[in-house]
N, C-alpha and C positions, 0 to 999 in steps of 0.2 A: 900673654897666653898666645900660644901658637895657633895657626889656622887649623891645623888638624884637631887640636883640642876643642876649638869652638864648634867644629862640625860634629864631634861626638856628643857634646852637650845638647846641641839642637836636635839630634836624632833621639836622645833619651826623652826630652820634653815631648816631642811628637808622638813617640810610642805611648807615653803615660796618658796623654789626652785621647788617643785613638781607641784604646781598649774600652773605657766606659761608654763612649759614644756608640761603639758597636753593640754593646750589651743593651743599651737603650733602644736601639733600632730593632733588634731581634725580638725583644719582649712584646711590644705592641703587635708585631706581625703574628706572633704566636697566639695571641688572644683574639685577634680579629679574623682569623682564617675560617671560611665557611666549610661545612661538611660536604663531602662528595656525594652526589646523587647516584643511586643504583641505576645502572643501565637497563633498559627494557629487554626481557628475554626474547630470543629469536622465536618466531612462530613455528609451531610444530607442524610438519608436513603430514597431511591426511593421505592415507594410502587406501586405494580401492583395487580390489582384485576382480578381474574379468577372465572369461574363458572363450576361446575361439577355436572352433573345429572346422577343418576343411580337408579335402582329399588332395592327392598329388595332381598338379596341374590346375587345380581350382583356385579361384581368386575371390577375395572378399575385401571390403573397404572398412576403414576406421576413420572417424572424424579427427582431423588435425587442427581444428579451431582452437585457439588459445593455448597451443602446445609450444613451450619454449625450446625444449630439446628432447631427444629420445635416444634410447640405447637398446640394442639388440642383444639377445643371449647367444645361443649356439648358432654359428654361422652354417649356412648351407641347407638348413631344414626348411626355412621359409625366406622368401625374398621380400623385403619391406622397402617400398619406394614412395616418395612424395609425388603427388600430382603437380603439374606446372603451376597451378594457382596456389599450391601449399595449403589446400583446404581438406585433403583426405590422404590417408595412407592406403596404398594398394598392397595387400598381402597375398603372395602367390606361393602355394605349396610346392616344394621341390623334391623332398624325399621323406619317407615315413620317420616320425620322431616327434619330440617335444622340445620347444624352445620358448623364450620369453621375450616380451617387448615392454619396456619401461618408458612411460610418457611423463615428462616433467612439465607442469603447466605454470602459467604466470602467477597464479594465486597460491603457489607453493604446494599445491596438491599433486599427488602421484597416482597414476593408473598403471597397474601391472597386469598385462595380458599374458595368459598361458596359452600358447599356440600349439594345438595338437594336429599333426598332419598324418592322415591315414592313407593306406594304399588305395582305397576305394571310398566313394561317398557313403556316409552312414545310412542315409535313407534307402539306398539300393541294397546294402547288406542286410538291413532290418527287413525289408520286403522279401528278399530271397530266403532269409532265415525263417520267417513265418510260414512261407510256402512249404519248406522242407519239413517243418515240424507240424504241419497240418495233419490232424487225426491223432496226434500223440497227446494222451490225457495226462494231467497232473504236472505239466510243465508250463512255464511262461517265460517271456522275454522281457528283460528290464534294461533300460539304457542308463548308464552312469558315465557322464563325461563323454569321452571319445571311445568308450567300449560298450559292448552288449554282453549281458550275462543271461545264461539259461539257467533258471532256478526251478526247484520243485523236486519231485521224486517219481520214479517208475517202478513197476512191480517185477520186471524180469531183467535178467542180465543182457540179453540181446538188445533190448530197448536202450539200456544204458550205454552199450558200446556204440550203437547207432548215433546217439546224441553226441558222444565224444568225437565221432568221425565227422559229424556235421560241423562241430565247433572248430575242428582242425582245418576245415576248408577256408576259414577266414582268420589266418594267424594274425595275432596282435590286435584284433578287433572284436573277437567273440571268445568268451570263456564259458566253460560249462561248470556249474555248481550243483548239477543234478546228483541226487543220491539214490541208492537202491532201497526200495521198500517204502518210500514216502507217499506213494500214490496208492498203496494197497487199500487203505481205509476209504479213500475217495472213490475207488472203483466199485465199492460195495454200495454206494449211495444210489437211491432211486430218485429219478427226476420226474416230476409231474408237469406237464404242459397243458394248460386249458386254452383252447382255441375257440373263439366266439366270432360269429358272423352275424351282423345285424343290418337289415335292409328295410326301408320304408318306401312303399310305392303309393302314388296317387294319380288317378287318371280320370278324365272326363271328355265327353264329346257329344256331338249331335249329328243327325242326318235329316235334312229338310229339303222339300221341294217336290217336283214332279219327275218321276222316273220314266223317261221315254224309252221304248224298245230300241235297241241298236240296229235292228234289221226288220224290214217289213217286206213280205213276199219272198219268192224264191223257194218256198217249201209248201207242202200241203197244209191247208189251213184246218182240215178236218179228217177224222178217221172214223169210219163206220164199219161195224162187223155184226154178223147175225149167225144163228144156228137154226137149221130146219131138219125136222124129223121126217125122213123120206117114207117111212112106213106109215106114219100117221098122216103125213101130207100137211103138216102144220108147222109154223115157226115156233121154236121153243124159247129163244132168247135173242135180244138185239141190243147193241151197244153203240153209242156215238160219243166222240170226245173231240174237243178242239185242242190241237197240240201247239198251235202258235197263235197267240192273240195279239193282234196289232193295236193294243190299247195301252195307254199310259197307266202308271201306278202312282200313288201318293205316298211319299216318305215323310213321316213325322215321328222321329225317335230321338231319344237322348239317353246318354249313358253317363254314369258317374260311380266311382268306386275307389277303394283303397285296399292295400294289402300290406302286411308286415311279416317279415321272415326273421326267425332267430334260430341259428344253428350252433350248438354247443358240443364240441368234441373234446374229449380228454384222452391223453396219451401218457402212459407211464412206462418208463424205460430206465435201464441202468445208466450210470454216468459214462458218457463217451460212446454209447451204443445207439445206432439209428433205429427208429421205430416207425412203422407205417400203420395208418388207420384209414379204412375205406368204409363208407356207409352210403347206401343208395340202391339203385336198381337200374333196370333197362326196360323200356317200353317198345314193344314190337309193333310195326306198322307194315301193311301190305301195300306196296307201291306198284302200280300197273304202268308199264311203258310199252306201248304198241301191243303186241300179242303176248308179251311175257310179263310175269308178275314176280317181284323180288321182295324179300322180307328185310325191312330196314329196322335196325336197332338204334334207339336214341337213349343214351345213357344219362342219368341224373344222380345227384347225391353229392357227397363230400369226400375228398381224398386229401389226407394229410400225411406228410413225412417230416420227421423232426429228429435232429441230432443235437442233444444238449451236452455241454461241457461245463462242469462246476469246479471252480478254484476255491478250495477251502481257506487259502491264505488271504486272498483279497475279497472273499465272500461274493465273487462275481460269477454270474451264470451267462454263458454265451450259448445262444440258440440259433441253429441254422434250420430254417423252416421253408418247406415247399408245400403249398396248399392250393387246392382247386375246388371251387363251389359251383355246381351246376343245377339249375332250376328249369323246369319245363314251363312254358308260357302258352297262352292260347294261340291258334294258328294266325300268322300274320298275313298270309296270302289267301285270297278268295278261291273257292273251288277245291280246297284240299283239306284233309284232316290231319296233316302232319303238323305237330306243334313247333313252336319256336323254342329256343333254349338260351337262357342267360348264363354266361360263364365268367367267373372271376378267378384269376390265377394270381399267385403271389409266390415269389422266391426271394428270400432275404435272410440276413444274419444280423442279430442284435445282441447287445451286451446289457444285462440288467442285473440289479441287485435283488436279493430275495424279497418277495412280497410286492415288488413293483409290477405294474402293468403298463403296456404301451400300445398305442394305436399304430398298427403296421401299415395300414393304408386306409384311405377314405375316398369316396366317390360321390359326386353329386352331379346329376344330369337332368336336363329338361329338354323335351322334344315337343314339337308341334307340327301336325300334318294337316293340310287342307286340300280337298279334292272337289272337282266339279265335273259332272257327267250329264250330258243332255244334248240338246240341239245345238249345232255349231253357232257361234257368235251370239245367238239369242240367249243362251244360258249364262253368258258372261256379262249381261246387262246389270248394272247395280240395282238392287231391290227387286226389280221385275224379273231377274234371271231365275228365281226360284220357280217361276211358272213354266219355264222351258227346260229346266234341268234340276238335278239333285245336287245339293251342296252339302259337303261333309267336313267336319273339323274334329280333330282329336288332339288332346294334350296329355302329356305323361311326365311325371316328375319322379326321380329315383334318388334316394340318398342312402348310402350304406357305409359301413366301417368294419374293419377286421381288428380284433383285439387278441393279445396273447398274454397269459399270466403264467409264468414259470414258478416252480417251487420245488424244494428239496424235501423228500420224505426220508427222514432218518429212522423212523420206526413205524410199523403198521399199527393204526389205531384200533383195529379189531383183529381177532384171530381168524385164520382162514376158515375154520369150521363155523364160526359165528356169522361170517359174511355169507357163507353158503346157506346156512339155515335161514337167515333173513331174506335172501333172494327166493328160496323155495316157498317161504311163508307168504311173501308178496304174490307169488305166482298162484298159490292156492286161493288166496283171498281176493284176487283181482276179479272185478265184475264189470269192467268197462270204464271205471273212473281212474284216469291216470294221476289225478291229484293225490290219491292215497298211496301211490307207489313210490317207494324210495329205494330202488335196487342198488344205488351207489351214491356216495356223497357228492352233491352238486357243487358245493362251495370249495374253491381251491384253498390250499393251506396258506397260512399267513405267517410271515416271519415274526419273531418276538420284537415287541415294540412298535409294530406297524399296525395302524388302525385301518379298518375297512368300514365303509358305509353300510348301514343296515339295509 
């Protein structure tokens, strides 16, 4: 057998034994292979939307803590820069428009800022807009994002054109949604405003000691006069009087008292119209100065001016109120008959819901006065000073509050003729008892669903 033949037989035997061995190795590997585990899903990024409004040239900051990376939207509207310590973003408005800023944090969350850049600050625009619309009934201003909307309705075409012109003064920031005719029904509403002033006074004092005259001598101590009938030769009358007595007097007096004042004024006017109410009088006093006498008038009473505006959409009532309450008091200076006068003034604007009441102002004061009159130095001796002078002390406490209760009158509860008949009947039956008189309804109207204390 040649060498080539032997190599061929060896190759055939090797191939015959290699095939079964390979099959045996593959089979156990197929049976012992473990199943692949499913890989954990990637965490879903949580997205949060924020809004940032600023004016051109204005800058605001955003926290950059735990921010991995960020991306800007439209370039040139706002400039976004990191502070040197990488703790905050500084956003500066460059030109009017809207852009975005995306923040990617380390915890896989996202924060998407919508940046609105306006020509002027929104606070200034809103303030000027309210001033221009002051006195216009039936409209209101509402802010949505970076824009202001004028909503409501007016009753005339000139009013509508004026509002459109006002909105055009702030392009891109103010839009008018006012319609014609929406405020016609509101202008017919009647507004009732009840104004109440309550005040409580308490005073006490005493005057004790010996009242010494302030001057002795220098004038005639006596005055004598008589009448003589020359025909009869006899005296008909004689009179003598002492006009200056250099004698001390004894002061032993104490005073104590209290007072309470309640003023209730009611004003009814149409929506958006100013109404004025005045009640009181004037007291005339003759004041002598030198050789001339003048007539002085001191006024007392209550003056109220009210301007209500009712918005039927929000059911909100705005009331602008100017009130003045004046009361006469006993004379505060000795030797004069002119009285004093307490004056309370109020000028405010409030917003209320129907049926609500509010305390517009309150006051509480306490005063104490102490006086000593008598012989110098001796009247100031403790305890014994009352023998050489008159000591006086006066205390006064005052507490008061002003309330306002607005309400909307949608319908008159009584007919005009019925109201007139009731007033005339009360006039005929009046005999001095005010408790039986009910010329007008004292209780203000209450909104539905609002309870009032009995």
